[in-house]
DRENGUBA-457408 format. One record per residue (C-alpha): residue number from 1; residue in one letter; chain; x, y, z. Coordinates in steps of 0.02 Angstrom, whole numbers. Example, Ala and Ser with C-alpha at 12.3 -4.5 7.8 and 13.67 -1.06 7.14 Angstrom:
# residues 2
1,a,A,615,-225,390
2,s,A,684,-53,357
This chain:
# residues 798
1,m,A,5251,4560,4557
2,d,A,5428,4632,4536
3,l,A,5500,4467,4476
4,p,A,5414,4343,4360
5,v,A,5258,4247,4410
6,a,A,5291,4097,4521
7,e,A,5265,3968,4382
8,w,A,5396,4045,4267
9,k,A,5517,4079,4410
10,s,A,5506,3898,4471
11,y,A,5526,3835,4294
12,l,A,5686,3933,4266
13,l,A,5761,3890,4435
14,q,A,5729,3706,4401
15,k,A,5809,3727,4230
16,w,A,5961,3802,4316
17,s,A,5973,3659,4440
18,l,A,5972,3532,4298
19,l,A,6110,3616,4199
20,p,A,6279,3526,4193
21,k,A,6398,3590,4324
22,s,A,6517,3655,4191
23,i,A,6384,3768,4116
24,q,A,6335,3832,4288
25,v,A,6517,3875,4320
26,t,A,6529,3964,4151
27,v,A,6381,4075,4192
28,s,A,6435,4101,4373
29,t,A,6612,4154,4327
30,a,A,6564,4267,4181
31,e,A,6660,4429,4203
32,t,A,6538,4547,4116
33,l,A,6351,4564,4098
34,s,A,6374,4538,3913
35,d,A,6448,4365,3947
36,v,A,6310,4325,4071
37,f,A,6177,4372,3944
38,l,A,6257,4280,3798
39,h,A,6289,4119,3894
40,s,A,6117,4118,3974
41,s,A,6016,4166,3821
42,s,A,6097,4027,3720
43,l,A,6013,3906,3841
44,l,A,5836,3968,3806
45,q,A,5754,3828,3707
46,p,A,5593,3825,3601
47,e,A,5505,3720,3733
48,d,A,5544,3855,3861
49,e,A,5465,3987,3750
50,i,A,5312,3877,3724
51,f,A,5289,3860,3912
52,l,A,5310,4048,3935
53,k,A,5185,4083,3796
54,r,A,5057,3971,3881
55,l,A,5080,4066,4044
56,s,A,5064,4233,3954
57,q,A,4901,4180,3873
58,g,A,4827,4158,4046
59,y,A,4807,4347,4059
60,s,A,4659,4429,3974
61,v,A,4741,4579,3891
62,g,A,4658,4572,3721
63,k,A,4486,4636,3675
64,d,A,4348,4507,3698
65,s,A,4188,4539,3600
66,g,A,4080,4459,3734
67,a,A,4151,4559,3878
68,p,A,4066,4730,3852
69,l,A,3891,4659,3873
70,f,A,3946,4558,4026
71,y,A,4025,4707,4112
72,r,A,3880,4822,4065
73,e,A,3755,4702,4144
74,e,A,3865,4680,4300
75,g,A,3882,4869,4310
76,n,A,3694,4889,4297
77,k,A,3671,4773,4446
78,t,A,3789,4872,4558
79,f,A,3714,5035,4492
80,q,A,3543,4977,4552
81,e,A,3622,4942,4721
82,k,A,3684,5123,4720
83,d,A,3866,5069,4724
84,y,A,3911,5195,4591
85,t,A,4100,5183,4611
86,v,A,4107,4996,4575
87,a,A,3978,5020,4436
88,a,A,4091,5149,4353
89,v,A,4239,5028,4362
90,l,A,4137,4888,4284
91,y,A,4078,5001,4143
92,s,A,4262,5050,4118
93,k,A,4307,4867,4099
94,g,A,4172,4856,3966
95,v,A,4244,5008,3878
96,s,A,4418,4929,3879
97,h,A,4355,4775,3788
98,s,A,4253,4874,3660
99,r,A,4310,4916,3486
100,p,A,4308,5101,3436
101,n,A,4152,5170,3351
102,t,A,4039,5028,3406
103,e,A,3876,5027,3500
104,d,A,3960,4926,3637
105,m,A,4084,5066,3672
106,s,A,3953,5204,3663
107,l,A,3835,5114,3783
108,c,A,3973,5080,3910
109,y,A,4026,5263,3904
110,a,A,3846,5320,3924
111,n,A,3814,5204,4071
112,r,A,3976,5260,4153
113,s,A,3922,5441,4133
114,a,A,3767,5400,4237
115,a,A,3875,5327,4377
116,l,A,3991,5478,4373
117,f,A,3841,5594,4380
118,h,A,3780,5512,4540
119,l,A,3957,5526,4612
120,g,A,3955,5713,4579
121,q,A,4095,5703,4450
122,y,A,4005,5816,4326
123,e,A,4154,5864,4218
124,m,A,4199,5681,4192
125,c,A,4016,5643,4160
126,l,A,4011,5773,4021
127,k,A,4167,5701,3941
128,d,A,4091,5527,3942
129,i,A,3932,5592,3862
130,i,A,4036,5666,3721
131,r,A,4132,5502,3704
132,a,A,3970,5404,3695
133,q,A,3905,5517,3556
134,t,A,4073,5511,3465
135,h,A,4070,5321,3462
136,g,A,3894,5309,3391
137,y,A,3772,5316,3535
138,p,A,3602,5261,3466
139,e,A,3492,5406,3411
140,r,A,3340,5328,3496
141,l,A,3426,5348,3665
142,q,A,3494,5524,3638
143,p,A,3364,5611,3748
144,k,A,3427,5513,3899
145,i,A,3605,5576,3890
146,m,A,3555,5751,3833
147,l,A,3450,5768,3990
148,r,A,3600,5708,4091
149,k,A,3711,5832,4001
150,a,A,3593,5976,4043
151,e,A,3590,5922,4226
152,c,A,3781,5919,4232
153,l,A,3792,6092,4157
154,m,A,3665,6153,4284
155,a,A,3764,6078,4427
156,l,A,3922,6163,4363
157,g,A,3833,6332,4349
158,r,A,3852,6338,4159
159,l,A,3673,6399,4137
160,q,A,3683,6464,3960
161,e,A,3750,6298,3895
162,a,A,3618,6205,3997
163,r,A,3477,6309,3921
164,q,A,3548,6280,3746
165,t,A,3555,6092,3777
166,i,A,3373,6094,3837
167,s,A,3320,6191,3681
168,d,A,3415,6070,3568
169,l,A,3333,5923,3655
170,e,A,3158,5996,3632
171,r,A,3191,6034,3450
172,n,A,3266,5863,3414
173,f,A,3129,5772,3507
174,t,A,2990,5852,3405
175,a,A,3083,5846,3239
176,s,A,3151,5668,3238
177,p,A,3030,5526,3202
178,t,A,3156,5399,3270
179,l,A,3124,5465,3445
180,a,A,2937,5433,3437
181,d,A,2950,5276,3542
182,f,A,3045,5366,3681
183,p,A,2937,5400,3836
184,s,A,2880,5575,3790
185,q,A,2792,5612,3954
186,s,A,2949,5571,4052
187,v,A,3053,5684,3939
188,q,A,2932,5828,3950
189,r,A,2923,5812,4140
190,n,A,3112,5812,4157
191,l,A,3129,5956,4036
192,h,A,3005,6056,4138
193,l,A,3102,6021,4298
194,l,A,3266,6072,4216
195,k,A,3190,6235,4156
196,m,A,3133,6272,4332
197,k,A,3308,6237,4399
198,a,A,3384,6348,4266
199,q,A,3266,6489,4314
200,d,A,3308,6469,4498
201,k,A,3496,6479,4462
202,e,A,3485,6618,4333
203,n,A,3561,6749,4448
204,l,A,3700,6636,4513
205,t,A,3878,6660,4452
206,e,A,3965,6516,4367
207,t,A,4057,6401,4487
208,f,A,4213,6298,4468
209,p,A,4202,6110,4453
210,v,A,4183,6016,4618
211,a,A,4350,5929,4599
212,l,A,4493,6020,4514
213,a,A,4630,5915,4437
214,k,A,4788,5920,4543
215,t,A,4947,5894,4446
216,l,A,5095,5938,4555
217,e,A,5106,5988,4736
218,g,A,5124,6172,4774
219,v,A,5299,6146,4840
220,d,A,5445,6252,4785
221,l,A,5622,6201,4826
222,r,A,5732,6334,4903
223,e,A,5835,6410,4762
224,e,A,5913,6312,4621
225,n,A,6043,6182,4664
226,k,A,6186,6205,4541
227,q,A,6261,6035,4578
228,l,A,6105,5926,4593
229,s,A,5947,5939,4488
230,n,A,5776,5930,4572
231,a,A,5854,5965,4742
232,s,A,5852,6111,4862
233,s,A,6008,6218,4880
234,s,A,6019,6151,5058
235,v,A,6070,5980,4988
236,g,A,6246,5933,4937
237,l,A,6313,5780,4842
238,c,A,6466,5691,4912
239,m,A,6567,5534,4872
240,d,A,6646,5411,4993
241,p,A,6753,5258,4948
242,l,A,6653,5147,5066
243,k,A,6473,5204,5056
244,g,A,6477,5280,4882
245,r,A,6373,5433,4838
246,y,A,6268,5515,4972
247,l,A,6178,5678,5013
248,v,A,6216,5798,5155
249,a,A,6140,5958,5225
250,t,A,6237,6112,5171
251,r,A,6149,6214,5306
252,e,A,6029,6184,5449
253,i,A,5865,6110,5385
254,l,A,5700,6130,5475
255,p,A,5567,5994,5496
256,g,A,5445,5989,5350
257,e,A,5564,6076,5229
258,p,A,5559,6002,5052
259,l,A,5731,5938,4999
260,v,A,5703,5844,4836
261,k,A,5559,5852,4714
262,e,A,5584,5732,4569
263,d,A,5475,5659,4433
264,a,A,5507,5474,4401
265,f,A,5621,5448,4251
266,v,A,5514,5296,4216
267,s,A,5374,5209,4310
268,v,A,5263,5057,4286
269,l,A,5096,5034,4372
270,n,A,5095,4881,4484
271,p,A,4957,4767,4419
272,g,A,4890,4729,4592
273,e,A,4791,4571,4620
274,l,A,4766,4494,4449
275,p,A,4653,4349,4402
276,p,A,4737,4179,4427
277,l,A,4823,4104,4278
278,h,A,4724,3980,4173
279,h,A,4557,4042,4239
280,s,A,4404,3939,4196
281,l,A,4267,3993,4077
282,e,A,4153,4030,4225
283,s,A,4273,4164,4288
284,k,A,4331,4219,4116
285,w,A,4293,4402,4149
286,d,A,4356,4466,4313
287,t,A,4252,4591,4412
288,r,A,4382,4630,4546
289,v,A,4444,4809,4557
290,t,A,4633,4827,4536
291,n,A,4758,4969,4523
292,g,A,4746,4955,4334
293,d,A,4562,5002,4342
294,l,A,4584,5156,4450
295,y,A,4746,5241,4397
296,c,A,4816,5309,4234
297,h,A,4947,5189,4167
298,r,A,5057,5337,4118
299,c,A,5042,5478,4247
300,l,A,4965,5373,4389
301,k,A,4824,5498,4415
302,h,A,4673,5423,4503
303,t,A,4520,5416,4391
304,l,A,4355,5324,4372
305,a,A,4342,5379,4191
306,t,A,4484,5288,4105
307,v,A,4518,5299,3918
308,p,A,4573,5130,3848
309,c,A,4705,5085,3721
310,d,A,4625,5040,3554
311,g,A,4735,4887,3538
312,c,A,4723,4802,3708
313,s,A,4608,4793,3858
314,y,A,4743,4814,3990
315,a,A,4818,4988,3965
316,k,A,4704,5129,4024
317,y,A,4735,5315,4039
318,c,A,4660,5469,4121
319,s,A,4647,5564,3958
320,q,A,4673,5556,3771
321,e,A,4832,5657,3794
322,c,A,4910,5527,3910
323,l,A,4856,5389,3792
324,q,A,4942,5471,3644
325,q,A,5100,5512,3741
326,a,A,5114,5333,3805
327,w,A,5085,5265,3629
328,k,A,5217,5378,3556
329,l,A,5350,5342,3687
330,y,A,5330,5156,3725
331,h,A,5157,5078,3719
332,r,A,5157,5046,3531
333,i,A,5295,4920,3568
334,e,A,5223,4856,3733
335,c,A,5042,4838,3674
336,p,A,5053,4666,3592
337,l,A,5167,4607,3734
338,g,A,5045,4640,3878
339,g,A,5024,4459,3935
340,l,A,5210,4426,3920
341,l,A,5257,4581,4022
342,l,A,5134,4535,4159
343,t,A,5212,4361,4164
344,l,A,5392,4425,4168
345,g,A,5357,4550,4307
346,v,A,5373,4736,4341
347,f,A,5564,4741,4342
348,c,A,5576,4667,4168
349,h,A,5440,4787,4110
350,i,A,5534,4938,4179
351,a,A,5696,4877,4098
352,l,A,5609,4872,3929
353,r,A,5525,5041,3952
354,l,A,5690,5123,4002
355,t,A,5774,5068,3841
356,l,A,5623,5116,3737
357,l,A,5616,5292,3811
358,v,A,5799,5325,3776
359,g,A,5807,5225,3615
360,f,A,5674,5330,3533
361,q,A,5775,5487,3570
362,d,A,5925,5426,3472
363,v,A,5942,5243,3424
364,s,A,6117,5264,3355
365,k,A,6185,5340,3516
366,i,A,6104,5213,3629
367,r,A,6180,5079,3519
368,k,A,6352,5157,3545
369,l,A,6322,5153,3732
370,c,A,6267,4972,3719
371,d,A,6422,4924,3620
372,e,A,6537,5003,3749
373,f,A,6459,4926,3903
374,s,A,6416,4756,3830
375,n,A,6603,4723,3827
376,k,A,6652,4808,3989
377,d,A,6548,4843,4143
378,i,A,6573,4999,4246
379,p,A,6700,4962,4385
380,e,A,6586,4975,4536
381,s,A,6723,4991,4668
382,s,A,6813,5137,4584
383,n,A,6790,5318,4636
384,w,A,6830,5376,4459
385,v,A,6725,5322,4312
386,k,A,6703,5372,4132
387,t,A,6542,5470,4112
388,l,A,6422,5487,3969
389,n,A,6356,5647,3893
390,s,A,6167,5634,3921
391,g,A,6198,5448,3946
392,l,A,6235,5425,3762
393,g,A,6424,5426,3738
394,e,A,6590,5471,3818
395,i,A,6622,5654,3858
396,e,A,6750,5734,3745
397,k,A,6834,5898,3790
398,n,A,6975,5966,3683
399,g,A,6985,5797,3599
400,k,A,7015,5702,3761
401,i,A,6910,5588,3870
402,v,A,6861,5680,4030
403,e,A,6841,5588,4195
404,t,A,6736,5654,4338
405,p,A,6748,5603,4520
406,i,A,6564,5562,4549
407,p,A,6475,5434,4438
408,g,A,6328,5505,4343
409,c,A,6387,5686,4340
410,d,A,6418,5781,4180
411,v,A,6580,5867,4128
412,n,A,6535,6016,4237
413,g,A,6508,5906,4388
414,k,A,6318,5921,4391
415,y,A,6209,5771,4429
416,e,A,6053,5776,4321
417,s,A,5897,5668,4331
418,n,A,5927,5588,4161
419,y,A,5973,5423,4081
420,q,A,6157,5451,4116
421,a,A,6117,5449,4302
422,v,A,6004,5297,4281
423,f,A,6137,5200,4187
424,n,A,6265,5237,4322
425,l,A,6158,5163,4461
426,l,A,6248,5009,4524
427,p,A,6184,4839,4463
428,h,A,6284,4749,4601
429,t,A,6325,4612,4476
430,e,A,6449,4527,4592
431,n,A,6322,4517,4735
432,h,A,6177,4435,4643
433,s,A,6172,4246,4650
434,p,A,6213,4152,4488
435,e,A,6037,4080,4478
436,h,A,5960,4254,4497
437,k,A,6068,4323,4356
438,f,A,6021,4171,4252
439,l,A,5836,4199,4287
440,c,A,5845,4384,4240
441,a,A,5948,4349,4084
442,l,A,5824,4220,4019
443,c,A,5677,4337,4053
444,v,A,5762,4474,3953
445,s,A,5813,4351,3818
446,a,A,5633,4290,3798
447,l,A,5575,4470,3785
448,c,A,5707,4511,3654
449,r,A,5655,4361,3549
450,q,A,5475,4423,3551
451,l,A,5534,4594,3495
452,e,A,5637,4516,3356
453,a,A,5489,4410,3302
454,a,A,5379,4564,3280
455,s,A,5351,4630,3105
456,f,A,5476,4772,3090
457,q,A,5400,4924,3006
458,p,A,5384,5108,3052
459,v,A,5232,5166,3148
460,t,A,5174,5347,3146
461,t,A,5191,5413,3322
462,g,A,5070,5557,3298
463,a,A,4924,5444,3255
464,s,A,4755,5483,3325
465,s,A,4667,5362,3441
466,s,A,4566,5287,3301
467,q,A,4725,5254,3202
468,l,A,4822,5169,3340
469,k,A,4865,4989,3300
470,a,A,4951,4865,3412
471,a,A,5009,4737,3286
472,v,A,5188,4789,3251
473,a,A,5344,4860,3331
474,p,A,5471,4971,3244
475,e,A,5649,4913,3217
476,l,A,5739,4945,3379
477,c,A,5915,4889,3345
478,p,A,5994,4773,3215
479,d,A,6074,4673,3354
480,m,A,5952,4639,3495
481,t,A,6097,4575,3600
482,v,A,6153,4750,3646
483,w,A,5976,4792,3700
484,g,A,5971,4632,3800
485,v,A,6130,4674,3894
486,v,A,6068,4848,3940
487,m,A,5898,4780,3994
488,l,A,5986,4648,4100
489,r,A,6088,4786,4182
490,h,A,5930,4883,4221
491,m,A,5840,4730,4288
492,l,A,5983,4697,4409
493,q,A,5992,4881,4458
494,l,A,5810,4882,4508
495,q,A,5828,4765,4658
496,c,A,5926,4900,4750
497,n,A,5870,5058,4661
498,a,A,5684,5040,4624
499,q,A,5572,5156,4723
500,a,A,5396,5104,4773
501,i,A,5272,5240,4725
502,t,A,5136,5238,4857
503,t,A,4968,5317,4885
504,i,A,4853,5333,5035
505,l,A,4702,5220,5024
506,h,A,4556,5287,5124
507,t,A,4443,5159,5206
508,g,A,4285,5169,5308
509,s,A,4097,5168,5293
510,k,A,4011,5201,5127
511,e,A,3938,5359,5204
512,g,A,4116,5420,5234
513,i,A,4077,5492,5407
514,v,A,4242,5432,5480
515,t,A,4377,5364,5367
516,g,A,4537,5271,5401
517,s,A,4689,5264,5289
518,r,A,4833,5151,5246
519,q,A,4981,5166,5130
520,v,A,4977,5052,4978
521,r,A,5101,5023,4839
522,l,A,5038,5094,4675
523,a,A,5185,5083,4555
524,t,A,5372,5056,4542
525,g,A,5485,5192,4475
526,i,A,5664,5250,4452
527,f,A,5713,5416,4533
528,p,A,5899,5450,4498
529,v,A,5918,5588,4628
530,i,A,5819,5500,4766
531,s,A,5924,5345,4733
532,l,A,6073,5441,4803
533,l,A,5998,5437,4978
534,n,A,6072,5308,5095
535,h,A,5966,5203,5213
536,s,A,5928,5220,5397
537,c,A,5802,5118,5496
538,s,A,5760,5282,5585
539,p,A,5774,5409,5443
540,n,A,5770,5598,5455
541,t,A,5661,5617,5299
542,s,A,5493,5559,5234
543,v,A,5429,5539,5056
544,s,A,5260,5577,4980
545,f,A,5194,5561,4802
546,v,A,5076,5655,4687
547,s,A,5056,5555,4528
548,t,A,5234,5512,4473
549,v,A,5316,5655,4571
550,a,A,5406,5613,4734
551,t,A,5443,5743,4867
552,i,A,5570,5712,5003
553,r,A,5547,5817,5161
554,a,A,5645,5832,5321
555,s,A,5546,5743,5457
556,q,A,5657,5819,5592
557,r,A,5789,5952,5612
558,i,A,5947,5909,5512
559,g,A,6108,5997,5559
560,k,A,6233,6067,5435
561,g,A,6348,5930,5371
562,q,A,6232,5792,5433
563,e,A,6190,5654,5309
564,i,A,6013,5655,5238
565,l,A,5941,5481,5258
566,h,A,5796,5385,5184
567,c,A,5714,5220,5236
568,y,A,5722,5081,5106
569,g,A,5576,4990,5187
570,p,A,5635,4903,5347
571,h,A,5589,5035,5478
572,k,A,5626,5017,5663
573,s,A,5443,5050,5707
574,r,A,5380,4907,5598
575,i,A,5499,4761,5617
576,g,A,5635,4705,5738
577,v,A,5820,4726,5710
578,a,A,5856,4544,5663
579,e,A,5723,4543,5527
580,r,A,5779,4714,5464
581,q,A,5959,4658,5450
582,q,A,5909,4500,5358
583,k,A,5802,4596,5233
584,l,A,5933,4730,5201
585,r,A,6070,4601,5180
586,s,A,5970,4493,5058
587,q,A,5898,4635,4952
588,y,A,6025,4776,4967
589,f,A,6185,4680,5006
590,f,A,6240,4777,5161
591,d,A,6236,4766,5351
592,c,A,6148,4915,5427
593,t,A,6245,5007,5562
594,c,A,6123,5149,5590
595,p,A,6099,5208,5771
596,a,A,5933,5117,5785
597,c,A,6012,4950,5737
598,q,A,6160,4976,5851
599,t,A,6049,5018,5999
600,e,A,5932,4870,5971
601,t,A,6077,4750,5943
602,r,A,6148,4796,6114
603,c,A,5977,4763,6192
604,m,A,5924,4608,6096
605,a,A,5836,4531,6247
606,a,A,5718,4679,6268
607,r,A,5568,4678,6153
608,p,A,5497,4845,6094
609,r,A,5344,4902,6192
610,w,A,5229,4868,6045
611,e,A,5282,4683,6046
612,a,A,5303,4655,6234
613,f,A,5212,4533,6348
614,c,A,5161,4586,6522
615,c,A,5139,4499,6689
616,n,A,4963,4436,6721
617,s,A,4980,4478,6905
618,c,A,5060,4650,6912
619,r,A,5064,4709,6730
620,a,A,5254,4732,6732
621,p,A,5351,4685,6574
622,m,A,5401,4502,6556
623,q,A,5586,4469,6521
624,g,A,5689,4323,6461
625,d,A,5711,4205,6315
626,d,A,5622,4036,6315
627,v,A,5553,4063,6492
628,l,A,5488,4237,6533
629,s,A,5493,4306,6709
630,c,A,5412,4460,6781
631,g,A,5530,4608,6783
632,r,A,5463,4677,6947
633,r,A,5560,4633,7105
634,g,A,5460,4522,7221
635,c,A,5345,4451,7086
636,a,A,5379,4267,7049
637,e,A,5267,4254,6894
638,s,A,5345,4156,6751
639,v,A,5282,4077,6590
640,r,A,5352,3996,6433
641,r,A,5368,4113,6284
642,d,A,5293,3986,6163
643,h,A,5135,3980,6271
644,l,A,5111,4169,6259
645,t,A,5155,4165,6074
646,s,A,5019,4036,6046
647,r,A,4894,4143,6143
648,l,A,4942,4292,6036
649,q,A,4912,4195,5875
650,d,A,4740,4142,5936
651,l,A,4701,4321,5985
652,r,A,4750,4386,5813
653,q,A,4629,4262,5734
654,q,A,4489,4323,5847
655,v,A,4529,4505,5805
656,g,A,4525,4460,5620
657,m,A,4352,4382,5641
658,a,A,4292,4541,5729
659,q,A,4361,4650,5589
660,k,A,4267,4544,5462
661,l,A,4106,4571,5560
662,l,A,4143,4757,5562
663,s,A,4172,4765,5374
664,d,A,4009,4670,5346
665,g,A,3915,4801,5446
666,k,A,3875,4683,5591
667,l,A,3917,4815,5721
668,e,A,3848,4743,5883
669,p,A,3927,4569,5860
670,a,A,4089,4656,5811
671,i,A,4088,4760,5970
672,q,A,4056,4605,6076
673,q,A,4198,4511,5992
674,l,A,4319,4657,6006
675,s,A,4273,4686,6189
676,w,A,4314,4504,6228
677,c,A,4479,4522,6133
678,q,A,4516,4681,6231
679,h,A,4491,4591,6396
680,d,A,4597,4442,6343
681,a,A,4738,4552,6275
682,g,A,4745,4651,6436
683,s,A,4791,4494,6533
684,f,A,4957,4461,6445
685,l,A,5001,4602,6323
686,s,A,5080,4769,6365
687,a,A,4965,4921,6362
688,e,A,5057,4983,6207
689,h,A,5055,4819,6111
690,a,A,5012,4837,5926
691,v,A,4867,4712,5938
692,l,A,4786,4814,6077
693,g,A,4798,4965,5963
694,e,A,4708,4869,5825
695,i,A,4571,4818,5947
696,e,A,4546,4997,6009
697,d,A,4543,5061,5830
698,g,A,4411,4933,5783
699,l,A,4303,4980,5932
700,a,A,4320,5164,5884
701,q,A,4259,5125,5708
702,a,A,4111,5024,5770
703,c,A,4057,5157,5896
704,a,A,4072,5293,5764
705,a,A,3963,5193,5646
706,l,A,3832,5184,5785
707,g,A,3846,5371,5816
708,d,A,3920,5351,5990
709,w,A,4054,5484,5966
710,q,A,4107,5494,6148
711,k,A,4150,5308,6160
712,s,A,4228,5314,5987
713,a,A,4343,5457,6040
714,t,A,4393,5366,6200
715,h,A,4441,5208,6105
716,l,A,4536,5305,5972
717,q,A,4634,5402,6104
718,n,A,4687,5233,6175
719,s,A,4740,5181,6000
720,l,A,4838,5344,5982
721,r,A,4945,5301,6133
722,v,A,4995,5137,6049
723,v,A,5033,5225,5884
724,e,A,5138,5356,5974
725,a,A,5237,5223,6068
726,r,A,5273,5127,5909
727,h,A,5296,5262,5777
728,g,A,5331,5421,5875
729,p,A,5232,5581,5908
730,s,A,5280,5662,5742
731,s,A,5261,5510,5629
732,v,A,5148,5507,5478
733,e,A,5055,5362,5560
734,m,A,5017,5478,5707
735,g,A,4955,5609,5584
736,h,A,4831,5486,5506
737,e,A,4764,5435,5677
738,l,A,4746,5617,5731
739,f,A,4649,5647,5570
740,k,A,4526,5510,5619
741,l,A,4510,5582,5795
742,a,A,4474,5754,5721
743,q,A,4335,5678,5616
744,i,A,4257,5599,5771
745,f,A,4263,5760,5872
746,f,A,4194,5856,5721
747,n,A,4047,5738,5698
748,g,A,4014,5741,5886
749,f,A,4007,5933,5883
750,a,A,4147,5947,6012
751,v,A,4215,6109,5942
752,p,A,4363,6145,6059
753,e,A,4425,5965,6054
754,a,A,4404,5958,5865
755,l,A,4497,6122,5835
756,s,A,4639,6068,5950
757,t,A,4654,5898,5865
758,i,A,4645,5975,5691
759,q,A,4791,6088,5734
760,k,A,4895,5941,5797
761,a,A,4852,5836,5644
762,e,A,4898,5977,5525
763,e,A,5064,6005,5613
764,v,A,5111,5821,5600
765,l,A,5048,5789,5423
766,s,A,5132,5947,5357
767,l,A,5301,5869,5401
768,h,A,5267,5726,5281
769,c,A,5139,5786,5154
770,g,A,5112,5941,5049
771,p,A,4968,6066,5059
772,w,A,4871,5971,4926
773,d,A,4863,5814,5032
774,d,A,4683,5753,5043
775,e,A,4684,5740,5232
776,i,A,4757,5914,5256
777,q,A,4626,5985,5137
778,e,A,4488,5897,5234
779,l,A,4556,5961,5400
780,q,A,4553,6139,5334
781,k,A,4373,6118,5280
782,m,A,4324,6052,5451
783,k,A,4414,6196,5537
784,s,A,4329,6325,5427
785,c,A,4159,6248,5465
786,l,A,4192,6242,5653
787,l,A,4252,6421,5662
788,d,A,4086,6476,5588
789,l,A,3991,6390,5728
790,t,A,3941,6471,5892
791,p,A,4079,6434,6018
792,t,A,4041,6285,6128
793,p,A,4045,6318,6318
794,v,A,4208,6278,6403
795,g,A,4219,6099,6465
796,s,A,4099,6028,6336
797,s,A,4139,5859,6262
798,v,A,4069,5733,6142
């Protein structure tokens, strides 16, 4: 995903292995990125480009004339099954393959409006109705969508508009002979019903839409930080010869306090699970739902009503405004390269988009920057570096070059979230393996050749949607080499400086009575200020995202002068110290010495509670290496570790089978399977083992689906104990589990227990998420509803 697809990566690594030793040495010993790029790109042969082109053509990113009908028919099937969300996605796929101002596009929009109507997304439904009419929706079918439009307006409380739409429909129906074959009795009946609804709602005031668009979190940072943009005044920037730049608390910071709120300088949506390369004709059109179908490719807003690019079927946006902004800034270049960018990976895509964003601001200045750094890389071990004014040239003051002590800061010592800061992020050139640098250089070189091969001519950036064309790219730079060197620098930077943009995926029954949640990676971005945070396997901050905006909050009290720390991924509650060290060393090029790693290293023999085996006789922890012995004095129980490991693998398979039964709605068999797993796990796993937590969570879901709220709550409380042991009482994972428990108590009408759990969940989630978080909003709705109920007698339970 981040790096190229496996076929291209294997191809290039094999090419490297077959190079003469002398050429490998030349690339390996190159002193600058410019030399690495020039030596490597000279080795890219026509047959390599042919192979890459064949891989790129395996992705369906163009518009296929047969696809709209296919997706419309597939959408109709799921619509009939009342799976309106999937139906909307399938209609969107049809829209993406349709040409503007065609019946295909209008019909897909109209069908999607029906799915959105049934989902209660009335504003989006209205927009799709307008789009369908704009793109030539057949006149003979107009009554159908006009009725839907009137119903949407009624649902939104816009009664005057609804009555006008009904009047227009009556007038058009009687006046137009082309509507004679439309079922008149059905129309008249529906019109009559709508008039009755309008009369019933005549005295109601107009309401707001059901779902308001949320742009940014309602979080304000404390005062303006004069040294560090997008940061609270409680955060300071420091520099150390060994660990580089880092952030510290300038005063005592309380848990939950926002410290940094930064919009990504650039981001690229992760494609998710894409169709396999070289798909057969039978699976030509993919019906799977991916990130690209659900999120805006520019602002990352979730939407079921995407607006497609007119030139390709891949890029989709939440609105016409996002489409036009993306086209103006970068997509007019990227559009014809969609298959190639998917093949080369997200890092290469970000590297291109970074240069495009800055290049369009001032091509001549970015070229000057390229010329300077293509000959000399920034000395990474120095405390003093030359800085660039807005990232586009050396700072001059009184005719002299000015040096500042912290890389990325301007002449006044302020660190801004701009391209200067991005460019000064370390590429760690000396730490990357020669074959990795070779691979990245050839990916960038292949991309540059495609840009050079494009027909160079200006494209009007203010073009309307109907005027957008994806055939050409403007002239970027007379010498693509300088662009290549900068893109190579960015691609190497990303391994250590890219930030995963995540979202919370809610799971559960279609009825949505009780939902679970898990964090999933949505996109990859560059955040210059957040990149200043150093790593800890037990950090004192947490990060949350709304669209492309990241907010860093204190997850615990941070004393004045204490370093503010972030987790790069390997967290002590998820993986053991040996695996964490290996991952950090291979990806980030350092050995972690955080307190968590030091403590675990001293106690290597002791497994964490959520991974521990227990004695079958007395339930005490088992200790040892190859042969485990009971830790309780007087108990002689012993067993080989590999035997218990094998049992654990078998148990995981059985749990997986039970979870499949649960997802298929086979509740009773799932409960039987999970109960057997629970009994087996209890004979050799600790009470706080992660697998036992999964089993209890599954049983809680199954009981909730059957309406047995008391059993569901009991199982989930057992799961909570495992989550607390593994992640801690104030972790975001604990917050999500408390949210589920609150749902169970709420649905079981256990008012005191529900209110108590809601309070705990809000307290924990508020440390990690803002007030607009979906779960916090839902908790507040539940609390409001419960407070309106008659108090339940003391001692009541589900």
